[in-house]
C-alpha positions in Angstrom: -13.0 -2.9 28.1 -13.7 -5.2 25.1 -11.1 -6.0 22.4 -12.9 -3.6 20.0 -12.6 -0.8 22.6 -8.8 -1.2 22.9 -7.1 2.1 22.0 -4.5 0.0 20.2 -6.9 -0.2 17.3 -6.8 3.5 16.8 -3.0 3.8 17.2 -1.1 5.4 14.3 0.3 2.2 12.7 0.6 1.1 9.1 -2.5 -0.5 7.4 -1.6 -4.1 6.5 -3.5 -4.7 3.2 -3.8 -8.4 2.3 -4.5 -8.5 -1.5 -6.6 -11.4 -2.7 -5.6 -13.7 0.1 -6.4 -17.3 -0.6 -6.6 -19.1 2.8 -8.5 -18.0 5.9 -5.8 -19.6 8.0 -3.1 -17.2 6.6 -5.4 -14.2 7.3 -5.8 -15.3 10.9 -2.1 -16.0 11.3 -1.3 -12.5 9.8 -3.7 -10.9 12.4 -1.9 -12.7 15.2 1.5 -11.6 13.8 0.3 -8.0 13.6 -1.0 -7.9 17.1 2.2 -9.4 18.4 4.0 -6.2 17.4 1.3 -3.6 18.1 -0.2 -3.3 14.6 -4.0 -3.8 14.6 -5.2 -2.2 11.4 -5.9 -4.7 8.6 -7.6 -4.4 5.2 -8.6 -7.2 2.9 -8.9 -7.0 -0.9 -11.2 -9.6 -2.5 -10.5 -12.6 -0.2 -10.9 -15.7 -2.2 -13.1 -17.6 0.2 -15.3 -14.6 1.2 -15.5 -12.8 4.5 -15.9 -13.4 7.4 -14.0 -16.7 7.5 -14.2 -19.0 10.5 -10.8 -20.5 9.6 -9.2 -17.1 10.0 -10.8 -16.6 13.4 -9.5 -20.0 14.5 -5.9 -19.2 13.6 -6.0 -15.7 15.0 -5.5 -17.1 18.5 -6.7 -14.1 20.5 -6.2 -11.5 17.8 -9.8 -11.8 16.5 -10.3 -8.1 17.3 -8.0 -7.4 14.3 -10.3 -9.5 12.1 -13.5 -7.9 13.5 -12.3 -4.5 12.5 -10.8 -5.4 9.2 -12.0 -3.4 6.2 -13.0 -5.4 3.1 -12.6 -3.9 -0.4 -13.2 -5.1 -4.0 -9.9 -3.6 -5.3 -6.5 -2.3 -4.3 -7.4 1.1 -5.5 -10.3 1.2 -3.1 -8.3 -0.2 -0.2 -5.6 2.5 -0.5 -7.7 5.5 -1.7 -7.4 7.3 1.6 -3.7 6.6 2.1 -0.9 9.1 1.8 1.9 6.6 1.1 1.8 3.0 0.0 4.5 0.3 0.2 4.3 -3.0 -1.8 6.1 -6.1 -0.7 7.6 -8.2 -3.5 10.8 -10.3 -3.9 10.8 -10.2 -7.7 12.0 -7.5 -10.1 9.0 -5.8 -11.8 10.5 -3.6 -14.5 9.1 -0.6 -12.6 11.3 2.3 -11.5 10.7 2.6 -7.8 12.8 2.9 -4.6 13.4 -0.6 -3.2 13.8 -0.6 0.6 14.6 -3.1 3.3 11.8 -3.7 5.8 13.8 -1.8 8.4 14.2 1.3 6.4 10.7 1.2 5.1 9.3 1.0 8.6 11.5 3.9 9.6 9.8 6.0 7.0 6.4 4.6 7.9 6.8 5.6 11.6 7.9 9.1 10.6 4.9 9.5 8.3 2.5 8.1 10.9 3.9 10.5 13.5 3.3 13.3 11.1 -0.4 12.3 10.8 -0.1 10.5 7.5 -1.8 7.2 6.6 0.5 4.5 5.5 -0.4 1.2 3.9 1.6 -2.0 3.1 0.4 -4.3 0.4 0.9 -8.1 0.7 0.2 -10.3 -2.3 -1.7 -13.6 -2.5 0.0 -16.8 -1.5 0.4 -18.4 -4.9 2.1 -15.7 -6.9 2.3 -12.4 -4.9 1.3 -9.0 -6.1 0.6 -8.3 -9.8 2.4 -5.4 -11.6 -0.8 -3.4 -11.6 -0.9 -3.7 -7.8 2.8 -2.7 -7.4 2.3 0.3 -9.7 -0.1 1.8 -7.2 2.6 1.8 -4.5 5.1 4.6 -3.9 7.9 2.2 -2.9 8.8 -1.5 -2.8 9.8 -3.5 0.3 12.0 -6.5 -0.4 13.2 -8.8 2.4 16.9 -9.8 2.0 16.3 -13.6 1.9 18.1 -16.5 0.3 18.0 -15.7 -3.5 17.8 -19.4 -4.2 14.6 -19.7 -2.1 12.8 -16.3 -1.6 9.2 -17.5 -1.2 7.8 -16.3 2.2 4.5 -17.4 3.7 2.0 -14.5 3.8 1.9 -14.4 7.7 5.7 -14.5 7.8 6.0 -11.5 5.6 3.4 -9.6 7.7 5.3 -10.5 10.8 8.6 -9.2 9.5 7.1 -5.9 8.5 5.2 -5.5 11.8 8.3 -6.4 13.8 10.4 -3.8 12.0 7.8 -1.2 12.7 7.7 -2.0 16.4 11.5 -2.2 16.6 11.8 1.4 15.5 10.3 2.5 18.8 9.9 6.2 19.2 13.4 7.3 18.4 13.7 10.3 16.1 13.7 9.2 12.5 16.9 9.9 10.4 14.8 11.6 7.7 11.5 13.4 7.6 9.6 15.1 4.9 9.1 18.9 5.4 5.6 19.5 4.0 5.7 23.3 3.9 2.0 23.7 4.8 0.6 21.1 2.4 -0.2 17.4 2.5 0.7 14.4 0.3 -1.9 13.7 -2.3 -4.0 10.6 -1.4 -4.0 7.6 -3.7 -7.5 8.5 -4.9 -6.3 12.1 -5.8 -3.4 10.6 -7.8 -5.7 8.1 -9.4 -8.0 11.0 -10.7 -4.9 12.9 -11.9 -3.9 9.8 -13.8 -7.3 9.5 -15.3 -7.2 13.2 -16.4 -3.8 12.8 -18.0 -4.8 9.6 -19.8 -7.9 11.3 -21.2 -6.0 14.3 -22.5 -3.1 12.2 -23.9 -5.6 9.8 -25.5 -7.3 12.7 -27.3 -3.9 13.9 -28.5 -3.0 10.4 -29.9 -0.2 9.9 -27.4 -0.9 6.1 -26.8 0.6 4.9 -30.1 1.2 2.3 -31.4 -1.9 0.5 -30.0 0.1 -2.6 -29.0 2.2 -0.5 -26.6 -0.6 1.5 -25.2 -1.2 -0.7 -22.1 2.4 -0.6 -21.1 2.6 3.2 -21.6 -0.4 3.7 -19.4 1.1 1.4 -16.7 4.4 3.4 -16.8 2.4 6.7 -16.5 0.5 5.5 -13.4 3.8 4.3 -11.9 5.3 7.7 -12.4 2.6 9.5 -10.4 3.2 7.3 -7.3 7.0 7.6 -7.6 6.8 11.4 -7.6 5.2 11.5 -4.1 3.0 14.4 -5.2 1.4 16.9 -2.8 -2.2 18.0 -3.1 -0.9 21.4 -4.3 1.1 19.6 -7.0 -2.0 17.7 -8.1 -4.2 20.8 -8.3 -1.5 22.6 -10.3 -1.3 19.7 -12.8 -5.1 19.5 -13.2 -5.1 23.3 -13.9 -2.4 23.0 -16.5 -4.3 20.3 -18.3 -7.5 22.3 -18.3 -5.8 25.4 -19.7 -4.1 23.4 -22.4 -7.4 21.8 -23.4 -9.0 25.3 -23.6 -6.3 26.6 -25.9 -6.4 23.4 -28.0 
């Protein structure tokens, strides 16, 4: 059996999404950290030095199978479009209203969602400055590691390792909380994105985004609201229908 045939690569584990990573060495070290704890599903968003990267392979140290199967995307939206629930890792306050979880509690939720057949992603930002607000706004919740507040900067691979470790540590014990879906599914990131587009179009036509200097922030807050609500597909369809009916009557 070759590394690419290993069933581990199809196991229900979180997608580790490295957003605009700058150094191949950190990508390779992240792959190694993931495989240490049974996580083998990596996605890359616009890696600075292109892909594939020989420096990443050198640092992967036996985890090159993770790199060989890594998906490469141009944007965060594309990388999480098929995901049901998205976490963003950040140590800084963002002025966004979202649940903020420890890695342990976040990975409890991730395991419960995975075992229910849902696809979970965790976003990790670039080495220099971390995730941008637009990236974090696409996530349902934030993971913050309780580190020294006077020195909170973590290496990318260290952060990946902490999250992967907490996922592995949960084992297969029954989670303390599960979401009863009542015959429906969570809306995917792409479905929420399209709903946001629909709302922005209708609200723009109605002159909602006023004054102009506040429009960008209003749009960001609106996008953040959709991810925070954890909408189901049925919810999204209902909201689209409401907007279409209002447009007809307008």
